[in-house]
C-alpha positions as CSV (number, residue, x, y, z in Angstrom):
1,X,0.0,0.0,0.0
2,X,2.8,2.4,0.9
3,X,4.6,1.7,-2.4
4,X,1.4,2.3,-4.4
5,X,0.9,5.6,-2.6
6,X,4.5,6.7,-3.4
7,X,4.1,5.7,-7.0
8,X,0.8,7.6,-7.3
9,X,2.4,10.7,-5.8
10,X,5.4,10.4,-8.2
11,X,3.0,10.0,-11.2
12,X,0.9,13.0,-10.2
13,X,4.0,15.1,-9.4
14,X,5.6,14.4,-12.8
15,X,2.3,15.0,-14.5
16,X,1.9,18.3,-12.7
17,X,5.5,19.4,-13.5
18,X,5.0,18.5,-17.1
19,X,1.7,20.5,-17.3
20,X,3.5,23.6,-16.0
21,X,5.8,24.1,-19.0
22,X,5.2,27.2,-21.0
23,X,1.7,26.8,-22.3
24,X,1.3,30.6,-22.4
25,X,4.1,30.8,-25.0
26,X,2.6,28.4,-27.5
27,X,2.0,30.1,-30.8
28,X,3.3,33.4,-29.5
29,X,6.6,35.1,-30.4
30,X,9.2,35.2,-27.7
31,X,8.7,38.4,-25.7
32,X,11.4,40.9,-26.2
33,X,10.4,44.0,-24.3
34,X,11.7,46.0,-21.5
35,X,11.0,43.2,-19.0
36,X,14.0,41.4,-20.6
37,X,16.4,44.0,-19.3
38,X,17.1,44.9,-15.7
39,X,19.4,47.4,-14.1
40,X,21.0,47.3,-10.7
41,X,19.4,50.7,-10.2
42,X,15.6,50.2,-10.4
43,X,15.0,54.0,-11.0
44,X,17.2,53.8,-14.1
45,X,15.3,50.7,-15.2
46,X,12.0,52.6,-14.9
47,X,13.4,55.5,-16.9
48,X,14.6,53.1,-19.6
49,X,11.1,51.6,-19.9
50,X,9.7,55.1,-20.5
51,X,12.5,55.7,-23.1
52,X,11.5,52.5,-24.9
53,X,7.9,53.7,-24.8
54,X,9.0,57.0,-26.4
55,X,11.0,55.1,-29.1
56,X,8.1,52.8,-29.9
57,X,5.7,55.7,-30.2
58,X,8.1,57.3,-32.7
59,X,8.5,54.0,-34.6
60,X,4.7,54.0,-34.9
61,X,4.7,57.7,-36.0
62,X,2.3,58.5,-33.1
63,X,3.0,62.1,-32.1
64,X,0.5,62.2,-29.2
65,X,1.8,59.0,-27.7
66,X,5.4,60.2,-28.1
67,X,4.6,63.4,-26.2
68,X,2.9,61.4,-23.4
69,X,5.9,59.0,-23.2
70,X,8.4,61.9,-23.1
71,X,6.5,63.4,-20.2
72,X,6.6,60.1,-18.3
73,X,10.3,59.7,-19.1
74,X,11.0,63.2,-17.9
75,X,9.2,62.5,-14.6
76,X,11.1,59.2,-14.1
77,X,14.4,60.9,-14.7
78,X,14.0,63.1,-11.6
79,X,14.9,60.1,-9.5
80,X,17.9,59.0,-11.6
81,X,21.4,60.0,-10.6
82,X,23.2,62.2,-13.2
83,X,20.2,62.5,-15.4
84,X,19.8,66.3,-15.7
85,X,21.2,66.5,-19.2
86,X,18.9,63.7,-20.4
87,X,15.9,65.4,-18.8
88,X,16.8,68.7,-20.7
89,X,16.9,66.8,-24.0
90,X,13.5,65.1,-23.2
91,X,12.0,68.5,-22.6
92,X,12.8,69.3,-26.3
93,X,10.7,66.3,-27.4
94,X,7.8,67.4,-25.2
95,X,8.0,70.9,-26.6
96,X,8.3,69.9,-30.3
97,X,5.5,71.1,-32.5
98,X,5.3,68.1,-34.7
99,X,6.5,64.5,-35.2
100,X,9.7,65.6,-37.2
101,X,10.6,67.9,-34.3
102,X,10.1,65.1,-31.8
103,X,12.3,62.8,-33.9
104,X,15.1,65.4,-34.1
105,X,15.0,65.9,-30.4
106,X,15.0,62.2,-29.8
107,X,18.5,62.0,-31.2
108,X,19.8,64.0,-28.2
109,X,17.7,62.0,-25.8
110,X,19.2,58.8,-27.2
111,X,22.8,60.0,-27.0
112,X,22.3,61.0,-23.3
113,X,20.4,57.8,-22.4
114,X,23.1,55.7,-24.0
115,X,25.7,57.3,-21.6
116,X,23.4,56.7,-18.6
117,X,22.7,53.1,-19.6
118,X,26.4,52.3,-20.1
119,X,27.1,53.6,-16.6
120,X,24.0,52.0,-15.1
121,X,25.2,48.4,-14.8
122,X,22.8,45.9,-16.3
123,X,21.9,43.0,-14.0
124,X,20.0,41.1,-16.7
125,X,19.7,41.2,-20.5
126,X,21.4,43.3,-23.1
127,X,20.7,46.5,-24.9
128,X,21.6,47.3,-28.5
129,X,22.9,50.7,-29.6
130,X,21.5,51.1,-33.1
131,X,22.3,53.7,-35.7
132,X,20.7,55.1,-38.8
133,X,23.1,57.0,-41.1
134,X,20.2,58.8,-42.9
135,X,18.5,60.3,-39.8
136,X,18.8,64.1,-39.1
137,X,19.4,65.0,-42.8
138,X,22.0,62.3,-43.3
139,X,24.1,63.3,-40.3
140,X,23.0,60.1,-38.6
141,X,21.5,59.3,-35.2
142,X,21.6,56.5,-32.6
143,X,18.9,54.9,-30.4
144,X,18.7,52.1,-27.8
145,X,16.7,48.9,-28.2
146,X,16.2,45.5,-26.6
147,X,16.0,43.9,-30.0
148,X,18.6,43.3,-32.7
149,X,15.9,43.8,-35.3
150,X,16.0,47.3,-36.5
151,X,12.8,49.4,-36.0
152,X,13.8,52.9,-36.9
153,X,12.3,55.7,-34.7
154,X,13.5,58.4,-37.0
155,X,11.5,57.3,-40.1
156,X,8.8,55.0,-38.8
157,X,7.3,52.9,-41.5
158,X,8.8,55.0,-44.3
159,X,12.2,53.3,-43.7
160,X,11.5,51.0,-40.8
161,X,14.5,48.7,-41.3
162,X,17.1,51.5,-42.0
163,X,20.0,51.1,-39.6
164,X,22.3,48.7,-38.0
165,X,23.5,47.5,-34.5
166,X,26.7,49.4,-33.6
167,X,27.2,48.1,-30.0
168,X,25.8,45.6,-27.5
169,X,25.6,46.8,-23.9
170,X,25.7,44.0,-21.3
C-alpha cells in the first residue's frame, strides 16, 4: 500500500510538473520588451522603460503617444542619478510642435540615455545601440533597443529597417 501511494504521488507530481511548462508561450513570439532588461538601479530601469515607450511611439509615428511617453520619461528621470542632461533633452521632445521635431530631439535623448545606460550596470539582459546614417538630414543618429531587429524611430514605416546595430551593452 505504501509503495502504491508513493508511485501515485510520483506520477501525479511528474504530470503536474510537465503540465507547468510554457503553455502561455505556445503560438506566440518570444517576448522581447523592457522586461527582458534589468538594471541594478531600479529607477534607471523605470526611466529606460519610458525611453522605450517613447522610441516605440516614434516608430509608430504617433505624435501624441510620443509626447505622453516623453512626459513620463522626464518625470522618471527626476529620480535617476546624473540625469539632468537627459531630462533637458527630453523637454525638447515634449516641446516639439510636430513629429519631425520630436524625432530630431529624440536623437539628443538617445545619446544621453546611452551614456546613462552604459554607466548603469545591467543585472540582466542586453541593450543594442542602433544607428541610422540617414537620420537628421544624413548626419545620422543613434537609439537604444532591446532587440537586434531594426525598428527605426527616425523614419517609422517610411524606412522601418534602415539602420544597424553598432554596439551591444551588457
